[in-house]
Backbone as XML, in Angstrom:
<?xml version="1.0"?>
<chain id="A" units="angstrom">
  <residue number="1" name="MET">
    <atom name="N" x="103.383" y="59.395" z="68.846"/>
    <atom name="CA" x="103.071" y="59.803" z="70.209"/>
    <atom name="C" x="103.663" y="58.745" z="71.154"/>
  </residue>
  <residue number="2" name="ASN">
    <atom name="N" x="104.157" y="59.193" z="72.295"/>
    <atom name="CA" x="104.731" y="58.281" z="73.283"/>
    <atom name="C" x="104.040" y="58.468" z="74.628"/>
  </residue>
  <residue number="3" name="LEU">
    <atom name="N" x="104.483" y="57.687" z="75.620"/>
    <atom name="CA" x="103.849" y="57.774" z="76.939"/>
    <atom name="C" x="103.937" y="59.166" z="77.540"/>
  </residue>
  <residue number="4" name="ARG">
    <atom name="N" x="105.087" y="59.791" z="77.386"/>
    <atom name="CA" x="105.270" y="61.123" z="77.973"/>
    <atom name="C" x="104.311" y="62.136" z="77.358"/>
  </residue>
  <residue number="5" name="ASP">
    <atom name="N" x="104.121" y="62.048" z="76.049"/>
    <atom name="CA" x="103.245" y="62.995" z="75.351"/>
    <atom name="C" x="101.766" y="62.785" z="75.660"/>
  </residue>
  <residue number="6" name="ALA">
    <atom name="N" x="101.418" y="61.602" z="76.142"/>
    <atom name="CA" x="100.007" y="61.273" z="76.367"/>
    <atom name="C" x="99.506" y="61.725" z="77.736"/>
  </residue>
  <residue number="7" name="GLY">
    <atom name="N" x="100.340" y="62.358" z="78.530"/>
    <atom name="CA" x="99.894" y="62.916" z="79.803"/>
    <atom name="C" x="99.370" y="61.904" z="80.807"/>
  </residue>
  <residue number="8" name="GLY">
    <atom name="N" x="100.141" y="60.844" z="81.034"/>
    <atom name="CA" x="99.743" y="59.855" z="82.029"/>
    <atom name="C" x="98.829" y="58.764" z="81.510"/>
  </residue>
  <residue number="9" name="ARG">
    <atom name="N" x="98.570" y="58.786" z="80.230"/>
    <atom name="CA" x="97.724" y="57.762" z="79.605"/>
    <atom name="C" x="98.531" y="57.045" z="78.538"/>
  </residue>
  <residue number="10" name="VAL">
    <atom name="N" x="97.941" y="56.068" z="77.875"/>
    <atom name="CA" x="98.653" y="55.250" z="76.888"/>
    <atom name="C" x="98.062" y="55.498" z="75.503"/>
  </residue>
  <residue number="11" name="PRO">
    <atom name="N" x="98.885" y="56.000" z="74.562"/>
    <atom name="CA" x="98.393" y="56.215" z="73.199"/>
    <atom name="C" x="98.485" y="54.922" z="72.394"/>
  </residue>
  <residue number="12" name="LEU">
    <atom name="N" x="97.397" y="54.530" z="71.771"/>
    <atom name="CA" x="97.380" y="53.333" z="70.933"/>
    <atom name="C" x="97.092" y="53.740" z="69.500"/>
  </residue>
  <residue number="13" name="GLU">
    <atom name="N" x="97.941" y="53.309" z="68.580"/>
    <atom name="CA" x="97.734" y="53.610" z="67.169"/>
    <atom name="C" x="96.468" y="52.914" z="66.693"/>
  </residue>
  <residue number="14" name="THR">
    <atom name="N" x="95.664" y="53.622" z="65.908"/>
    <atom name="CA" x="94.412" y="53.056" z="65.414"/>
    <atom name="C" x="94.492" y="52.627" z="63.957"/>
  </residue>
  <residue number="15" name="GLY">
    <atom name="N" x="95.432" y="53.209" z="63.193"/>
    <atom name="CA" x="95.499" y="52.928" z="61.769"/>
    <atom name="C" x="94.530" y="53.782" z="60.964"/>
  </residue>
  <residue number="16" name="ASN">
    <atom name="N" x="93.773" y="54.629" z="61.631"/>
    <atom name="CA" x="92.805" y="55.512" z="61.002"/>
    <atom name="C" x="93.451" y="56.886" z="60.835"/>
  </residue>
  <residue number="17" name="PRO">
    <atom name="N" x="93.619" y="57.369" z="59.597"/>
    <atom name="CA" x="94.268" y="58.668" z="59.402"/>
    <atom name="C" x="93.503" y="59.838" z="60.016"/>
  </residue>
  <residue number="18" name="ASP">
    <atom name="N" x="92.200" y="59.714" z="60.162"/>
    <atom name="CA" x="91.400" y="60.783" z="60.764"/>
    <atom name="C" x="91.587" y="60.862" z="62.272"/>
  </residue>
  <residue number="19" name="MET">
    <atom name="N" x="91.861" y="59.714" z="62.895"/>
    <atom name="CA" x="92.083" y="59.647" z="64.338"/>
    <atom name="C" x="93.214" y="58.635" z="64.574"/>
  </residue>
  <residue number="20" name="PRO">
    <atom name="N" x="94.474" y="59.079" z="64.418"/>
    <atom name="CA" x="95.595" y="58.129" z="64.445"/>
    <atom name="C" x="95.835" y="57.456" z="65.794"/>
  </residue>
  <residue number="21" name="TYR">
    <atom name="N" x="95.360" y="58.049" z="66.897"/>
    <atom name="CA" x="95.584" y="57.474" z="68.225"/>
    <atom name="C" x="94.312" y="57.438" z="69.041"/>
  </residue>
  <residue number="22" name="LYS">
    <atom name="N" x="94.209" y="56.381" z="69.827"/>
    <atom name="CA" x="93.179" y="56.274" z="70.857"/>
    <atom name="C" x="93.963" y="56.280" z="72.164"/>
  </residue>
  <residue number="23" name="VAL">
    <atom name="N" x="93.551" y="57.081" z="73.119"/>
    <atom name="CA" x="94.283" y="57.193" z="74.378"/>
    <atom name="C" x="93.482" y="56.486" z="75.469"/>
  </residue>
  <residue number="24" name="VAL">
    <atom name="N" x="94.161" y="55.556" z="76.163"/>
    <atom name="CA" x="93.513" y="54.786" z="77.234"/>
    <atom name="C" x="94.278" y="54.998" z="78.537"/>
  </residue>
  <residue number="25" name="ASP">
    <atom name="N" x="93.651" y="54.644" z="79.642"/>
    <atom name="CA" x="94.297" y="54.777" z="80.947"/>
    <atom name="C" x="95.506" y="53.850" z="81.052"/>
  </residue>
  <residue number="26" name="PHE">
    <atom name="N" x="96.510" y="54.288" z="81.799"/>
    <atom name="CA" x="97.665" y="53.437" z="82.080"/>
    <atom name="C" x="97.144" y="52.257" z="82.886"/>
  </residue>
  <residue number="27" name="PRO">
    <atom name="N" x="97.580" y="51.027" z="82.569"/>
    <atom name="CA" x="97.029" y="49.856" z="83.262"/>
    <atom name="C" x="97.388" y="49.818" z="84.747"/>
  </residue>
  <residue number="28" name="THR">
    <atom name="N" x="96.533" y="49.171" z="85.511"/>
    <atom name="CA" x="96.845" y="48.945" z="86.919"/>
    <atom name="C" x="98.036" y="47.995" z="86.984"/>
  </residue>
  <residue number="29" name="LYS">
    <atom name="N" x="98.664" y="47.903" z="88.145"/>
    <atom name="CA" x="99.812" y="47.011" z="88.303"/>
    <atom name="C" x="99.397" y="45.575" z="87.982"/>
  </residue>
  <residue number="30" name="GLU">
    <atom name="N" x="98.224" y="45.161" z="88.404"/>
    <atom name="CA" x="97.734" y="43.799" z="88.141"/>
    <atom name="C" x="97.564" y="43.550" z="86.641"/>
  </residue>
  <residue number="31" name="ASP">
    <atom name="N" x="96.942" y="44.478" z="85.936"/>
    <atom name="CA" x="96.769" y="44.341" z="84.488"/>
    <atom name="C" x="98.107" y="44.385" z="83.758"/>
  </residue>
  <residue number="32" name="PHE">
    <atom name="N" x="99.009" y="45.221" z="84.246"/>
    <atom name="CA" x="100.348" y="45.317" z="83.668"/>
    <atom name="C" x="101.062" y="43.968" z="83.784"/>
  </residue>
  <residue number="33" name="ASP">
    <atom name="N" x="100.972" y="43.330" z="84.951"/>
    <atom name="CA" x="101.607" y="42.025" z="85.162"/>
    <atom name="C" x="101.022" y="40.967" z="84.230"/>
  </residue>
  <residue number="34" name="LYS">
    <atom name="N" x="99.718" y="41.008" z="83.995"/>
    <atom name="CA" x="99.088" y="40.066" z="83.064"/>
    <atom name="C" x="99.571" y="40.302" z="81.642"/>
  </residue>
  <residue number="35" name="LEU">
    <atom name="N" x="99.695" y="41.558" z="81.278"/>
    <atom name="CA" x="100.135" y="41.921" z="79.935"/>
    <atom name="C" x="101.564" y="41.450" z="79.675"/>
  </residue>
  <residue number="36" name="LEU">
    <atom name="N" x="102.416" y="41.576" z="80.672"/>
    <atom name="CA" x="103.825" y="41.221" z="80.531"/>
    <atom name="C" x="104.153" y="39.912" z="81.247"/>
  </residue>
  <residue number="37" name="LYS">
    <atom name="N" x="103.230" y="38.971" z="81.218"/>
    <atom name="CA" x="103.382" y="37.727" z="81.971"/>
    <atom name="C" x="104.595" y="36.899" z="81.554"/>
  </residue>
  <residue number="38" name="ARG">
    <atom name="N" x="105.089" y="37.091" z="80.356"/>
    <atom name="CA" x="106.250" y="36.317" z="79.897"/>
    <atom name="C" x="107.575" y="36.876" z="80.407"/>
  </residue>
  <residue number="39" name="ILE">
    <atom name="N" x="107.515" y="38.013" z="81.043"/>
    <atom name="CA" x="108.722" y="38.634" z="81.589"/>
    <atom name="C" x="108.812" y="38.260" z="83.065"/>
  </residue>
  <residue number="40" name="ALA">
    <atom name="N" x="109.999" y="37.905" z="83.531"/>
    <atom name="CA" x="110.198" y="37.506" z="84.928"/>
    <atom name="C" x="109.657" y="38.586" z="85.863"/>
  </residue>
  <residue number="41" name="ALA">
    <atom name="N" x="109.143" y="38.158" z="87.002"/>
    <atom name="CA" x="108.480" y="39.069" z="87.947"/>
    <atom name="C" x="109.367" y="40.239" z="88.360"/>
  </residue>
  <residue number="42" name="ASP">
    <atom name="N" x="110.655" y="39.996" z="88.633"/>
    <atom name="CA" x="111.520" y="41.102" z="89.047"/>
    <atom name="C" x="111.728" y="42.098" z="87.909"/>
  </residue>
  <residue number="43" name="ASN">
    <atom name="N" x="111.762" y="41.617" z="86.687"/>
    <atom name="CA" x="111.886" y="42.526" z="85.547"/>
    <atom name="C" x="110.588" y="43.280" z="85.287"/>
  </residue>
  <residue number="44" name="ARG">
    <atom name="N" x="109.442" y="42.655" z="85.605"/>
    <atom name="CA" x="108.163" y="43.361" z="85.464"/>
    <atom name="C" x="108.116" y="44.556" z="86.390"/>
  </residue>
  <residue number="45" name="GLU">
    <atom name="N" x="108.677" y="44.412" z="87.586"/>
    <atom name="CA" x="108.732" y="45.531" z="88.528"/>
    <atom name="C" x="109.533" y="46.685" z="87.927"/>
  </residue>
  <residue number="46" name="LYS">
    <atom name="N" x="110.662" y="46.351" z="87.303"/>
    <atom name="CA" x="111.502" y="47.364" z="86.666"/>
    <atom name="C" x="110.738" y="48.025" z="85.516"/>
  </residue>
  <residue number="47" name="TYR">
    <atom name="N" x="110.115" y="47.208" z="84.656"/>
    <atom name="CA" x="109.325" y="47.741" z="83.546"/>
    <atom name="C" x="108.244" y="48.685" z="84.068"/>
  </residue>
  <residue number="48" name="TRP">
    <atom name="N" x="107.501" y="48.226" z="85.081"/>
    <atom name="CA" x="106.409" y="49.030" z="85.644"/>
    <atom name="C" x="106.936" y="50.380" z="86.110"/>
  </residue>
  <residue number="49" name="SER">
    <atom name="N" x="108.011" y="50.359" z="86.873"/>
    <atom name="CA" x="108.578" y="51.582" z="87.427"/>
    <atom name="C" x="109.006" y="52.551" z="86.324"/>
  </residue>
  <residue number="50" name="ILE">
    <atom name="N" x="109.707" y="52.032" z="85.357"/>
    <atom name="CA" x="110.221" y="52.869" z="84.264"/>
    <atom name="C" x="109.093" y="53.429" z="83.416"/>
  </residue>
  <residue number="51" name="LEU">
    <atom name="N" x="108.160" y="52.576" z="83.026"/>
    <atom name="CA" x="107.078" y="53.042" z="82.159"/>
    <atom name="C" x="106.110" y="53.964" z="82.887"/>
  </residue>
  <residue number="52" name="LYS">
    <atom name="N" x="105.919" y="53.739" z="84.165"/>
    <atom name="CA" x="105.075" y="54.640" z="84.953"/>
    <atom name="C" x="105.730" y="56.024" z="85.033"/>
  </residue>
  <residue number="53" name="LYS">
    <atom name="N" x="107.059" y="56.052" z="85.195"/>
    <atom name="CA" x="107.765" y="57.341" z="85.201"/>
    <atom name="C" x="107.585" y="58.060" z="83.871"/>
  </residue>
  <residue number="54" name="ARG">
    <atom name="N" x="107.679" y="57.298" z="82.771"/>
    <atom name="CA" x="107.487" y="57.902" z="81.452"/>
    <atom name="C" x="106.084" y="58.481" z="81.326"/>
  </residue>
  <residue number="55" name="ALA">
    <atom name="N" x="105.092" y="57.718" z="81.770"/>
    <atom name="CA" x="103.707" y="58.183" z="81.684"/>
    <atom name="C" x="103.485" y="59.412" z="82.558"/>
  </residue>
  <residue number="56" name="ASP">
    <atom name="N" x="104.282" y="59.532" z="83.621"/>
    <atom name="CA" x="104.162" y="60.688" z="84.517"/>
    <atom name="C" x="105.005" y="61.876" z="84.061"/>
  </residue>
  <residue number="57" name="GLY">
    <atom name="N" x="105.636" y="61.770" z="82.880"/>
    <atom name="CA" x="106.332" y="62.912" z="82.304"/>
    <atom name="C" x="107.843" y="62.862" z="82.307"/>
  </residue>
  <residue number="58" name="ALA">
    <atom name="N" x="108.444" y="61.784" z="82.787"/>
    <atom name="CA" x="109.912" y="61.703" z="82.803"/>
    <atom name="C" x="110.454" y="61.545" z="81.385"/>
  </residue>
  <residue number="59" name="THR">
    <atom name="N" x="111.637" y="62.084" z="81.154"/>
    <atom name="CA" x="112.308" y="61.887" z="79.874"/>
    <atom name="C" x="112.830" y="60.452" z="79.825"/>
  </residue>
  <residue number="60" name="LEU">
    <atom name="N" x="113.290" y="60.023" z="78.657"/>
    <atom name="CA" x="113.878" y="58.687" z="78.529"/>
    <atom name="C" x="115.040" y="58.530" z="79.496"/>
  </residue>
  <residue number="61" name="SER">
    <atom name="N" x="115.894" y="59.538" z="79.578"/>
    <atom name="CA" x="117.057" y="59.488" z="80.471"/>
    <atom name="C" x="116.633" y="59.393" z="81.931"/>
  </residue>
  <residue number="62" name="GLU">
    <atom name="N" x="115.687" y="60.234" z="82.317"/>
    <atom name="CA" x="115.227" y="60.251" z="83.709"/>
    <atom name="C" x="114.588" y="58.919" z="84.096"/>
  </residue>
  <residue number="63" name="ALA">
    <atom name="N" x="113.811" y="58.337" z="83.189"/>
    <atom name="CA" x="113.120" y="57.086" z="83.486"/>
    <atom name="C" x="114.092" y="55.924" z="83.694"/>
  </residue>
  <residue number="64" name="GLY">
    <atom name="N" x="115.188" y="55.906" z="82.959"/>
    <atom name="CA" x="116.138" y="54.804" z="83.055"/>
    <atom name="C" x="117.269" y="55.016" z="84.032"/>
  </residue>
  <residue number="65" name="GLN">
    <atom name="N" x="117.390" y="56.201" z="84.566"/>
    <atom name="CA" x="118.524" y="56.568" z="85.422"/>
    <atom name="C" x="118.659" y="55.657" z="86.646"/>
  </residue>
  <residue number="66" name="GLU">
    <atom name="N" x="117.573" y="55.372" z="87.339"/>
    <atom name="CA" x="117.618" y="54.551" z="88.560"/>
    <atom name="C" x="118.208" y="53.165" z="88.301"/>
  </residue>
  <residue number="67" name="TYR">
    <atom name="N" x="117.986" y="52.639" z="87.097"/>
    <atom name="CA" x="118.457" y="51.297" z="86.768"/>
    <atom name="C" x="119.686" y="51.304" z="85.856"/>
  </residue>
  <residue number="68" name="GLY">
    <atom name="N" x="120.219" y="52.469" z="85.581"/>
    <atom name="CA" x="121.405" y="52.582" z="84.741"/>
    <atom name="C" x="121.146" y="52.209" z="83.288"/>
  </residue>
  <residue number="69" name="LEU">
    <atom name="N" x="119.928" y="52.486" z="82.808"/>
    <atom name="CA" x="119.567" y="52.141" z="81.434"/>
    <atom name="C" x="119.736" y="53.331" z="80.512"/>
  </residue>
  <residue number="70" name="SER">
    <atom name="N" x="120.096" y="53.035" z="79.288"/>
    <atom name="CA" x="120.257" y="54.084" z="78.285"/>
    <atom name="C" x="118.890" y="54.565" z="77.800"/>
  </residue>
  <residue number="71" name="LYS">
    <atom name="N" x="118.888" y="55.723" z="77.170"/>
    <atom name="CA" x="117.658" y="56.254" z="76.586"/>
    <atom name="C" x="117.100" y="55.271" z="75.555"/>
  </residue>
  <residue number="72" name="GLU">
    <atom name="N" x="117.999" y="54.673" z="74.772"/>
    <atom name="CA" x="117.572" y="53.739" z="73.736"/>
    <atom name="C" x="116.884" y="52.514" z="74.339"/>
  </residue>
  <residue number="73" name="ARG">
    <atom name="N" x="117.419" y="51.999" z="75.431"/>
    <atom name="CA" x="116.802" y="50.821" z="76.060"/>
    <atom name="C" x="115.425" y="51.164" z="76.620"/>
  </residue>
  <residue number="74" name="VAL">
    <atom name="N" x="115.275" y="52.335" z="77.197"/>
    <atom name="CA" x="113.961" y="52.750" z="77.706"/>
    <atom name="C" x="112.993" y="52.914" z="76.541"/>
  </residue>
  <residue number="75" name="ARG">
    <atom name="N" x="113.464" y="53.477" z="75.452"/>
    <atom name="CA" x="112.624" y="53.633" z="74.256"/>
    <atom name="C" x="112.159" y="52.268" z="73.748"/>
  </residue>
  <residue number="76" name="GLN">
    <atom name="N" x="113.076" y="51.286" z="73.739"/>
    <atom name="CA" x="112.715" y="49.935" z="73.301"/>
    <atom name="C" x="111.668" y="49.305" z="74.220"/>
  </residue>
  <residue number="77" name="MET">
    <atom name="N" x="111.839" y="49.493" z="75.513"/>
    <atom name="CA" x="110.881" y="48.958" z="76.483"/>
    <atom name="C" x="109.508" y="49.582" z="76.270"/>
  </residue>
  <residue number="78" name="GLU">
    <atom name="N" x="109.502" y="50.887" z="76.057"/>
    <atom name="CA" x="108.243" y="51.594" z="75.833"/>
    <atom name="C" x="107.579" y="51.117" z="74.550"/>
  </residue>
  <residue number="79" name="ALA">
    <atom name="N" x="108.364" y="50.933" z="73.496"/>
    <atom name="CA" x="107.820" y="50.466" z="72.220"/>
    <atom name="C" x="107.196" y="49.084" z="72.373"/>
  </residue>
  <residue number="80" name="LYS">
    <atom name="N" x="107.863" y="48.202" z="73.109"/>
    <atom name="CA" x="107.325" y="46.859" z="73.334"/>
    <atom name="C" x="106.011" y="46.934" z="74.116"/>
  </residue>
  <residue number="81" name="PHE">
    <atom name="N" x="106.000" y="47.746" z="75.148"/>
    <atom name="CA" x="104.797" y="47.921" z="75.961"/>
    <atom name="C" x="103.639" y="48.438" z="75.106"/>
  </residue>
  <residue number="82" name="LEU">
    <atom name="N" x="103.889" y="49.441" z="74.280"/>
    <atom name="CA" x="102.836" y="50.007" z="73.440"/>
    <atom name="C" x="102.324" y="48.973" z="72.432"/>
  </residue>
  <residue number="83" name="ARG">
    <atom name="N" x="103.229" y="48.147" z="71.882"/>
    <atom name="CA" x="102.819" y="47.073" z="70.976"/>
    <atom name="C" x="101.902" y="46.077" z="71.698"/>
  </residue>
  <residue number="84" name="LEU">
    <atom name="N" x="102.306" y="45.675" z="72.902"/>
    <atom name="CA" x="101.497" y="44.725" z="73.663"/>
    <atom name="C" x="100.141" y="45.315" z="74.040"/>
  </residue>
  <residue number="85" name="MET">
    <atom name="N" x="100.122" y="46.579" z="74.393"/>
    <atom name="CA" x="98.862" y="47.249" z="74.737"/>
    <atom name="C" x="97.951" y="47.285" z="73.512"/>
  </residue>
  <residue number="86" name="ARG">
    <atom name="N" x="98.526" y="47.590" z="72.366"/>
    <atom name="CA" x="97.734" y="47.654" z="71.134"/>
    <atom name="C" x="97.165" y="46.282" z="70.792"/>
  </residue>
  <residue number="87" name="LEU">
    <atom name="N" x="98.004" y="45.252" z="70.908"/>
    <atom name="CA" x="97.542" y="43.897" z="70.595"/>
    <atom name="C" x="96.468" y="43.444" z="71.577"/>
  </residue>
  <residue number="88" name="SER">
    <atom name="N" x="96.611" y="43.790" z="72.849"/>
    <atom name="CA" x="95.613" y="43.381" z="73.838"/>
    <atom name="C" x="94.293" y="44.125" z="73.611"/>
  </residue>
  <residue number="89" name="ALA">
    <atom name="N" x="94.370" y="45.349" z="73.113"/>
    <atom name="CA" x="93.165" y="46.131" z="72.833"/>
    <atom name="C" x="92.426" y="45.572" z="71.616"/>
  </residue>
  <residue number="90" name="LEU">
    <atom name="N" x="93.183" y="44.979" z="70.685"/>
    <atom name="CA" x="92.574" y="44.407" z="69.488"/>
    <atom name="C" x="91.892" y="43.077" z="69.782"/>
  </residue>
  <residue number="91" name="GLY">
    <atom name="N" x="92.453" y="42.348" z="70.763"/>
    <atom name="CA" x="91.950" y="41.005" z="71.051"/>
    <atom name="C" x="90.932" y="41.048" z="72.086"/>
  </residue>
</chain>
C-alpha cells in the first residue's frame, strides 16, 4: 500500500498477517519537519509538497512534475518517508 492508495492517510506496515497495515493521519507540517530533521529545510519543503500531493491522490509522475523528478525518485522519497513514519510509530 502507498500514500495514494491510503486516501490521504499514511499506511504503516504492522508485520501482522491478519492486519498488514495500520493507517494514520498524514503528519502536520511541524511533525513532518521533526521527522525529517536531517534533511535541509528547503528540501523538506519539497518533500512535504510532493508527499502531500501523493497523499491527496496524485500519481508518481504528477507529484514530481513541479520539481522535474522522475517517478522512481518520488517512489524512493515516499519509501523513505514511510520507513521513517513506521520507525517513529514504533519508538
